[in-house]
TORKOL-4160 file (C-alpha; in steps of 0.2 Angstrom, whole numbers, padded with zeros to 4 digits, m for minus):
322
<pt num="1" X="0135" Y="m0151" Z="m0099"/>
<pt num="2" X="0123" Y="m0160" Z="m0088"/>
<pt num="3" X="0104" Y="m0155" Z="m0085"/>
<pt num="4" X="0099" Y="m0146" Z="m0070"/>
<pt num="5" X="0081" Y="m0150" Z="m0062"/>
<pt num="6" X="0074" Y="m0135" Z="m0052"/>
<pt num="7" X="0057" Y="m0138" Z="m0043"/>
<pt num="8" X="0049" Y="m0124" Z="m0036"/>
<pt num="9" X="0038" Y="m0129" Z="m0018"/>
<pt num="10" X="0024" Y="m0118" Z="m0018"/>
<pt num="11" X="0018" Y="m0110" Z="0001"/>
<pt num="12" X="0003" Y="m0117" Z="0008"/>
<pt num="13" X="m0012" Y="m0108" Z="0003"/>
<pt num="14" X="m0020" Y="m0095" Z="0016"/>
<pt num="15" X="m0037" Y="m0088" Z="0017"/>
<pt num="16" X="m0037" Y="m0070" Z="0016"/>
<pt num="17" X="m0030" Y="m0058" Z="0027"/>
<pt num="18" X="m0046" Y="m0045" Z="0033"/>
<pt num="19" X="m0036" Y="m0034" Z="0041"/>
<pt num="20" X="m0024" Y="m0032" Z="0023"/>
<pt num="21" X="m0038" Y="m0031" Z="0014"/>
<pt num="22" X="m0047" Y="m0016" Z="0022"/>
<pt num="23" X="m0030" Y="m0007" Z="0023"/>
<pt num="24" X="m0027" Y="m0011" Z="0006"/>
<pt num="25" X="m0046" Y="m0003" Z="0001"/>
<pt num="26" X="m0038" Y="0014" Z="0007"/>
<pt num="27" X="m0029" Y="0024" Z="m0003"/>
<pt num="28" X="m0014" Y="0034" Z="0005"/>
<pt num="29" X="m0010" Y="0051" Z="m0001"/>
<pt num="30" X="m0002" Y="0068" Z="0001"/>
<pt num="31" X="0010" Y="0067" Z="0016"/>
<pt num="32" X="0017" Y="0083" Z="0022"/>
<pt num="33" X="0029" Y="0086" Z="0037"/>
<pt num="34" X="0036" Y="0100" Z="0045"/>
<pt num="35" X="0046" Y="0103" Z="0063"/>
<pt num="36" X="0041" Y="0114" Z="0077"/>
<pt num="37" X="0051" Y="0121" Z="0088"/>
<pt num="38" X="0041" Y="0126" Z="0106"/>
<pt num="39" X="0046" Y="0135" Z="0120"/>
<pt num="40" X="0034" Y="0131" Z="0137"/>
<pt num="41" X="0020" Y="0136" Z="0139"/>
<pt num="42" X="0013" Y="0133" Z="0123"/>
<pt num="43" X="m0001" Y="0123" Z="0114"/>
<pt num="44" X="m0009" Y="0119" Z="0097"/>
<pt num="45" X="m0027" Y="0113" Z="0093"/>
<pt num="46" X="m0033" Y="0106" Z="0077"/>
<pt num="47" X="m0051" Y="0110" Z="0068"/>
<pt num="48" X="m0064" Y="0097" Z="0067"/>
<pt num="49" X="m0064" Y="0085" Z="0052"/>
<pt num="50" X="m0074" Y="0094" Z="0040"/>
<pt num="51" X="m0063" Y="0109" Z="0042"/>
<pt num="52" X="m0048" Y="0099" Z="0039"/>
<pt num="53" X="m0056" Y="0088" Z="0023"/>
<pt num="54" X="m0060" Y="0107" Z="0016"/>
<pt num="55" X="m0042" Y="0112" Z="0018"/>
<pt num="56" X="m0030" Y="0098" Z="0014"/>
<pt num="57" X="m0042" Y="0085" Z="0004"/>
<pt num="58" X="m0052" Y="0097" Z="m0006"/>
<pt num="59" X="m0067" Y="0094" Z="0003"/>
<pt num="60" X="m0069" Y="0074" Z="0000"/>
<pt num="61" X="m0081" Y="0068" Z="0012"/>
<pt num="62" X="m0074" Y="0050" Z="0007"/>
<pt num="63" X="m0058" Y="0055" Z="0015"/>
<pt num="64" X="m0051" Y="0056" Z="0031"/>
<pt num="65" X="m0036" Y="0068" Z="0037"/>
<pt num="66" X="m0025" Y="0061" Z="0048"/>
<pt num="67" X="m0012" Y="0070" Z="0059"/>
<pt num="68" X="0005" Y="0063" Z="0068"/>
<pt num="69" X="0017" Y="0069" Z="0080"/>
<pt num="70" X="0034" Y="0063" Z="0081"/>
<pt num="71" X="0043" Y="0069" Z="0098"/>
<pt num="72" X="0060" Y="0075" Z="0096"/>
<pt num="73" X="0066" Y="0082" Z="0111"/>
<pt num="74" X="0056" Y="0086" Z="0127"/>
<pt num="75" X="0040" Y="0079" Z="0134"/>
<pt num="76" X="0023" Y="0084" Z="0129"/>
<pt num="77" X="0005" Y="0081" Z="0133"/>
<pt num="78" X="m0008" Y="0076" Z="0118"/>
<pt num="79" X="m0025" Y="0074" Z="0120"/>
<pt num="80" X="m0041" Y="0067" Z="0109"/>
<pt num="81" X="m0057" Y="0076" Z="0107"/>
<pt num="82" X="m0065" Y="0063" Z="0120"/>
<pt num="83" X="m0054" Y="0071" Z="0135"/>
<pt num="84" X="m0040" Y="0057" Z="0134"/>
<pt num="85" X="m0025" Y="0063" Z="0139"/>
<pt num="86" X="m0006" Y="0053" Z="0137"/>
<pt num="87" X="0010" Y="0061" Z="0140"/>
<pt num="88" X="0022" Y="0056" Z="0126"/>
<pt num="89" X="0043" Y="0059" Z="0128"/>
<pt num="90" X="0057" Y="0058" Z="0113"/>
<pt num="91" X="0054" Y="0044" Z="0102"/>
<pt num="92" X="0035" Y="0043" Z="0104"/>
<pt num="93" X="0025" Y="0045" Z="0091"/>
<pt num="94" X="0006" Y="0049" Z="0090"/>
<pt num="95" X="m0006" Y="0046" Z="0076"/>
<pt num="96" X="m0024" Y="0053" Z="0076"/>
<pt num="97" X="m0033" Y="0040" Z="0066"/>
<pt num="98" X="m0049" Y="0045" Z="0068"/>
<pt num="99" X="m0046" Y="0061" Z="0062"/>
<pt num="100" X="m0054" Y="0073" Z="0075"/>
<pt num="101" X="m0050" Y="0087" Z="0085"/>
<pt num="102" X="m0035" Y="0085" Z="0097"/>
<pt num="103" X="m0023" Y="0097" Z="0107"/>
<pt num="104" X="m0005" Y="0096" Z="0109"/>
<pt num="105" X="0002" Y="0107" Z="0124"/>
<pt num="106" X="0017" Y="0109" Z="0137"/>
<pt num="107" X="0013" Y="0118" Z="0152"/>
<pt num="108" X="m0002" Y="0128" Z="0153"/>
<pt num="109" X="m0004" Y="0139" Z="0140"/>
<pt num="110" X="m0019" Y="0153" Z="0141"/>
<pt num="111" X="m0024" Y="0152" Z="0120"/>
<pt num="112" X="m0018" Y="0138" Z="0111"/>
<pt num="113" X="m0015" Y="0140" Z="0093"/>
<pt num="114" X="m0026" Y="0134" Z="0081"/>
<pt num="115" X="m0015" Y="0123" Z="0068"/>
<pt num="116" X="m0027" Y="0132" Z="0053"/>
<pt num="117" X="m0017" Y="0148" Z="0059"/>
<pt num="118" X="0000" Y="0143" Z="0056"/>
<pt num="119" X="m0002" Y="0134" Z="0040"/>
<pt num="120" X="0014" Y="0128" Z="0037"/>
<pt num="121" X="0024" Y="0124" Z="0021"/>
<pt num="122" X="0028" Y="0106" Z="0022"/>
<pt num="123" X="0047" Y="0105" Z="0025"/>
<pt num="124" X="0046" Y="0122" Z="0036"/>
<pt num="125" X="0053" Y="0124" Z="0053"/>
<pt num="126" X="0039" Y="0132" Z="0065"/>
<pt num="127" X="0044" Y="0142" Z="0081"/>
<pt num="128" X="0034" Y="0149" Z="0096"/>
<pt num="129" X="0042" Y="0158" Z="0110"/>
<pt num="130" X="0059" Y="0164" Z="0111"/>
<pt num="131" X="0075" Y="0155" Z="0119"/>
<pt num="132" X="0080" Y="0135" Z="0119"/>
<pt num="133" X="0067" Y="0128" Z="0115"/>
<pt num="134" X="0059" Y="0115" Z="0128"/>
<pt num="135" X="0050" Y="0103" Z="0115"/>
<pt num="136" X="0054" Y="0099" Z="0097"/>
<pt num="137" X="0042" Y="0090" Z="0085"/>
<pt num="138" X="0040" Y="0083" Z="0069"/>
<pt num="139" X="0021" Y="0087" Z="0064"/>
<pt num="140" X="0014" Y="0078" Z="0050"/>
<pt num="141" X="m0003" Y="0074" Z="0040"/>
<pt num="142" X="m0008" Y="0061" Z="0027"/>
<pt num="143" X="m0025" Y="0058" Z="0018"/>
<pt num="144" X="m0035" Y="0041" Z="0019"/>
<pt num="145" X="m0045" Y="0041" Z="0004"/>
<pt num="146" X="m0060" Y="0028" Z="0001"/>
<pt num="147" X="m0065" Y="0027" Z="0019"/>
<pt num="148" X="m0084" Y="0026" Z="0016"/>
<pt num="149" X="m0089" Y="0012" Z="0026"/>
<pt num="150" X="m0073" Y="0005" Z="0029"/>
<pt num="151" X="m0075" Y="m0006" Z="0045"/>
<pt num="152" X="m0057" Y="m0003" Z="0050"/>
<pt num="153" X="m0060" Y="0013" Z="0054"/>
<pt num="154" X="m0073" Y="0013" Z="0063"/>
<pt num="155" X="m0064" Y="0000" Z="0073"/>
<pt num="156" X="m0048" Y="0012" Z="0078"/>
<pt num="157" X="m0047" Y="0024" Z="0093"/>
<pt num="158" X="m0045" Y="0040" Z="0089"/>
<pt num="159" X="m0028" Y="0040" Z="0095"/>
<pt num="160" X="m0013" Y="0027" Z="0091"/>
<pt num="161" X="0002" Y="0029" Z="0103"/>
<pt num="162" X="0019" Y="0022" Z="0096"/>
<pt num="163" X="0031" Y="0020" Z="0110"/>
<pt num="164" X="0051" Y="0024" Z="0106"/>
<pt num="165" X="0055" Y="0005" Z="0110"/>
<pt num="166" X="0041" Y="m0003" Z="0099"/>
<pt num="167" X="0045" Y="m0007" Z="0080"/>
<pt num="168" X="0041" Y="0011" Z="0076"/>
<pt num="169" X="0059" Y="0014" Z="0082"/>
<pt num="170" X="0067" Y="0011" Z="0063"/>
<pt num="171" X="0055" Y="0023" Z="0056"/>
<pt num="172" X="0058" Y="0036" Z="0069"/>
<pt num="173" X="0076" Y="0038" Z="0064"/>
<pt num="174" X="0073" Y="0038" Z="0045"/>
<pt num="175" X="0059" Y="0052" Z="0046"/>
<pt num="176" X="0071" Y="0064" Z="0059"/>
<pt num="177" X="0087" Y="0060" Z="0047"/>
<pt num="178" X="0077" Y="0063" Z="0031"/>
<pt num="179" X="0072" Y="0079" Z="0036"/>
<pt num="180" X="0086" Y="0085" Z="0042"/>
<pt num="181" X="0096" Y="0080" Z="0025"/>
<pt num="182" X="0082" Y="0077" Z="0012"/>
<pt num="183" X="0088" Y="0068" Z="m0001"/>
<pt num="184" X="0080" Y="0061" Z="m0018"/>
<pt num="185" X="0064" Y="0054" Z="m0018"/>
<pt num="186" X="0060" Y="0062" Z="m0003"/>
<pt num="187" X="0042" Y="0064" Z="m0005"/>
<pt num="188" X="0039" Y="0048" Z="m0010"/>
<pt num="189" X="0049" Y="0041" Z="0006"/>
<pt num="190" X="0038" Y="0050" Z="0017"/>
<pt num="191" X="0022" Y="0043" Z="0009"/>
<pt num="192" X="0028" Y="0026" Z="0013"/>
<pt num="193" X="0035" Y="0030" Z="0029"/>
<pt num="194" X="0017" Y="0037" Z="0036"/>
<pt num="195" X="0010" Y="0023" Z="0027"/>
<pt num="196" X="0020" Y="0011" Z="0039"/>
<pt num="197" X="0017" Y="0019" Z="0054"/>
<pt num="198" X="m0001" Y="0018" Z="0051"/>
<pt num="199" X="0000" Y="m0001" Z="0048"/>
<pt num="200" X="0011" Y="m0003" Z="0063"/>
<pt num="201" X="0000" Y="0005" Z="0074"/>
<pt num="202" X="m0016" Y="m0005" Z="0066"/>
<pt num="203" X="m0008" Y="m0020" Z="0070"/>
<pt num="204" X="m0004" Y="m0015" Z="0087"/>
<pt num="205" X="m0022" Y="m0009" Z="0091"/>
<pt num="206" X="m0029" Y="m0026" Z="0083"/>
<pt num="207" X="m0017" Y="m0037" Z="0097"/>
<pt num="208" X="m0021" Y="m0026" Z="0112"/>
<pt num="209" X="m0034" Y="m0035" Z="0125"/>
<pt num="210" X="m0047" Y="m0024" Z="0124"/>
<pt num="211" X="m0049" Y="m0022" Z="0106"/>
<pt num="212" X="m0063" Y="m0014" Z="0097"/>
<pt num="213" X="m0077" Y="m0029" Z="0092"/>
<pt num="214" X="m0072" Y="m0029" Z="0076"/>
<pt num="215" X="m0055" Y="m0036" Z="0079"/>
<pt num="216" X="m0060" Y="m0048" Z="0089"/>
<pt num="217" X="m0076" Y="m0054" Z="0075"/>
<pt num="218" X="m0063" Y="m0057" Z="0063"/>
<pt num="219" X="m0051" Y="m0070" Z="0075"/>
<pt num="220" X="m0070" Y="m0078" Z="0079"/>
<pt num="221" X="m0068" Y="m0096" Z="0072"/>
<pt num="222" X="m0087" Y="m0094" Z="0064"/>
<pt num="223" X="m0088" Y="m0075" Z="0061"/>
<pt num="224" X="m0071" Y="m0072" Z="0055"/>
<pt num="225" X="m0072" Y="m0087" Z="0043"/>
<pt num="226" X="m0089" Y="m0079" Z="0038"/>
<pt num="227" X="m0083" Y="m0062" Z="0035"/>
<pt num="228" X="m0065" Y="m0068" Z="0026"/>
<pt num="229" X="m0078" Y="m0076" Z="0012"/>
<pt num="230" X="m0087" Y="m0060" Z="0011"/>
<pt num="231" X="m0070" Y="m0050" Z="0008"/>
<pt num="232" X="m0065" Y="m0063" Z="m0005"/>
<pt num="233" X="m0080" Y="m0064" Z="m0017"/>
<pt num="234" X="m0091" Y="m0048" Z="m0012"/>
<pt num="235" X="m0102" Y="m0051" Z="m0028"/>
<pt num="236" X="m0107" Y="m0069" Z="m0023"/>
<pt num="237" X="m0124" Y="m0076" Z="m0021"/>
<pt num="238" X="m0121" Y="m0074" Z="m0002"/>
<pt num="239" X="m0137" Y="m0080" Z="0010"/>
<pt num="240" X="m0133" Y="m0080" Z="0027"/>
<pt num="241" X="m0137" Y="m0099" Z="0026"/>
<pt num="242" X="m0124" Y="m0101" Z="0014"/>
<pt num="243" X="m0111" Y="m0091" Z="0025"/>
<pt num="244" X="m0115" Y="m0101" Z="0040"/>
<pt num="245" X="m0113" Y="m0119" Z="0029"/>
<pt num="246" X="m0096" Y="m0112" Z="0024"/>
<pt num="247" X="m0091" Y="m0106" Z="0042"/>
<pt num="248" X="m0096" Y="m0124" Z="0049"/>
<pt num="249" X="m0113" Y="m0116" Z="0061"/>
<pt num="250" X="m0130" Y="m0115" Z="0059"/>
<pt num="251" X="m0137" Y="m0100" Z="0052"/>
<pt num="252" X="m0146" Y="m0095" Z="0066"/>
<pt num="253" X="m0129" Y="m0098" Z="0077"/>
<pt num="254" X="m0120" Y="m0085" Z="0065"/>
<pt num="255" X="m0133" Y="m0074" Z="0066"/>
<pt num="256" X="m0131" Y="m0074" Z="0085"/>
<pt num="257" X="m0113" Y="m0073" Z="0086"/>
<pt num="258" X="m0114" Y="m0058" Z="0073"/>
<pt num="259" X="m0125" Y="m0048" Z="0083"/>
<pt num="260" X="m0114" Y="m0054" Z="0096"/>
<pt num="261" X="m0098" Y="m0047" Z="0090"/>
<pt num="262" X="m0102" Y="m0034" Z="0079"/>
<pt num="263" X="m0118" Y="m0028" Z="0084"/>
<pt num="264" X="m0127" Y="m0030" Z="0066"/>
<pt num="265" X="m0133" Y="m0046" Z="0054"/>
<pt num="266" X="m0121" Y="m0056" Z="0041"/>
<pt num="267" X="m0133" Y="m0048" Z="0028"/>
<pt num="268" X="m0130" Y="m0030" Z="0034"/>
<pt num="269" X="m0110" Y="m0034" Z="0035"/>
<pt num="270" X="m0109" Y="m0039" Z="0018"/>
<pt num="271" X="m0121" Y="m0024" Z="0010"/>
<pt num="272" X="m0111" Y="m0012" Z="0020"/>
<pt num="273" X="m0093" Y="m0021" Z="0012"/>
<pt num="274" X="m0101" Y="m0021" Z="m0007"/>
<pt num="275" X="m0106" Y="m0001" Z="m0005"/>
<pt num="276" X="m0087" Y="0002" Z="0000"/>
<pt num="277" X="m0080" Y="m0007" Z="m0014"/>
<pt num="278" X="m0094" Y="0000" Z="m0025"/>
<pt num="279" X="m0087" Y="0019" Z="m0019"/>
<pt num="280" X="m0070" Y="0013" Z="m0024"/>
<pt num="281" X="m0076" Y="0006" Z="m0041"/>
<pt num="282" X="m0086" Y="0021" Z="m0046"/>
<pt num="283" X="m0067" Y="0029" Z="m0047"/>
<pt num="284" X="m0066" Y="0019" Z="m0063"/>
<pt num="285" X="m0076" Y="0030" Z="m0077"/>
<pt num="286" X="m0074" Y="0017" Z="m0090"/>
<pt num="287" X="m0087" Y="0005" Z="m0079"/>
<pt num="288" X="m0106" Y="0009" Z="m0082"/>
<pt num="289" X="m0116" Y="0008" Z="m0068"/>
<pt num="290" X="m0124" Y="m0008" Z="m0073"/>
<pt num="291" X="m0107" Y="m0015" Z="m0073"/>
<pt num="292" X="m0102" Y="m0008" Z="m0055"/>
<pt num="293" X="m0119" Y="m0015" Z="m0048"/>
<pt num="294" X="m0113" Y="m0033" Z="m0057"/>
<pt num="295" X="m0096" Y="m0032" Z="m0049"/>
<pt num="296" X="m0105" Y="m0028" Z="m0031"/>
<pt num="297" X="m0116" Y="m0043" Z="m0033"/>
<pt num="298" X="m0133" Y="m0034" Z="m0040"/>
<pt num="299" X="m0142" Y="m0040" Z="m0056"/>
<pt num="300" X="m0153" Y="m0024" Z="m0055"/>
<pt num="301" X="m0145" Y="m0008" Z="m0057"/>
<pt num="302" X="m0161" Y="0000" Z="m0048"/>
<pt num="303" X="m0159" Y="m0012" Z="m0032"/>
<pt num="304" X="m0140" Y="m0007" Z="m0031"/>
<pt num="305" X="m0143" Y="0011" Z="m0033"/>
<pt num="306" X="m0157" Y="0012" Z="m0019"/>
<pt num="307" X="m0147" Y="0002" Z="m0008"/>
<pt num="308" X="m0131" Y="0014" Z="m0013"/>
<pt num="309" X="m0141" Y="0029" Z="m0008"/>
<pt num="310" X="m0147" Y="0023" Z="0008"/>
<pt num="311" X="m0130" Y="0019" Z="0014"/>
<pt num="312" X="m0122" Y="0035" Z="0006"/>
<pt num="313" X="m0134" Y="0047" Z="0004"/>
<pt num="314" X="m0134" Y="0050" Z="m0013"/>
<pt num="315" X="m0137" Y="0040" Z="m0029"/>
<pt num="316" X="m0121" Y="0032" Z="m0038"/>
<pt num="317" X="m0122" Y="0043" Z="m0052"/>
<pt num="318" X="m0122" Y="0060" Z="m0041"/>
<pt num="319" X="m0107" Y="0050" Z="m0031"/>
<pt num="320" X="m0096" Y="0049" Z="m0046"/>
<pt num="321" X="m0101" Y="0067" Z="m0053"/>
<pt num="322" X="m0094" Y="0074" Z="m0036"/>
């Protein structure tokens, strides 16, 4: 038998994907989904985020409860806490990424139903009114954990709309079908589907013309390069001079571009991302505080603890106990 030569062509080396890194820094947990069949006029309102955390994530302040709504039939109005409203129709999906209060309605209800008063069991069907429903929705929520000081969350609008003709269409069919005829592994599938919905919505937001400054910053040839270096090696001994040199711009030039795009200095961005990493490392109780400090770029445990408390409001030891 003659020998066969096998060669593998490695893909070209790519720089770190900052958007992917910030997404990976958050953990998705606990998707819950139920069906709503409503007869107009009706309205549903959600509580504030602190109340949502208390009800769904054990009051953990390092989390965000995110609700989403899938319109199966009908046309409804959804609005966020700032008064912005959008009309959504069959096949559309709306994610309230900000986690703030919002309201969903059809017609002009006199008294919206509080979500916490409904408290449906996952998989249940909630009906409101008598007669054929004028709107059918699938309503769900998932929990984002390790959210403190994550720049992506600050860059997202409160309300993300995925239209029926967007890339979310395949997920829409899967959500509706899986709810109607659940099979083995249903909860795991719904968790992954909710995570994919969120990522698709974030990618859409990142590409719009009026996107938030952070999205523009990571695409800036100099600021984006500096941010990628920070995310790739947050524990490195970065100075503004070193970041500027690697980004191909002067120290003053990099500082000015950071202020113009993000409204903060390179050092401030570095510190905030290090503290975000620290909140995640503190979940690992096999690591001592000195080891956590070292992994986020501090040779002094005291200096690390002081910086952590300034940004998170408590000492890292208390954060870990909580």
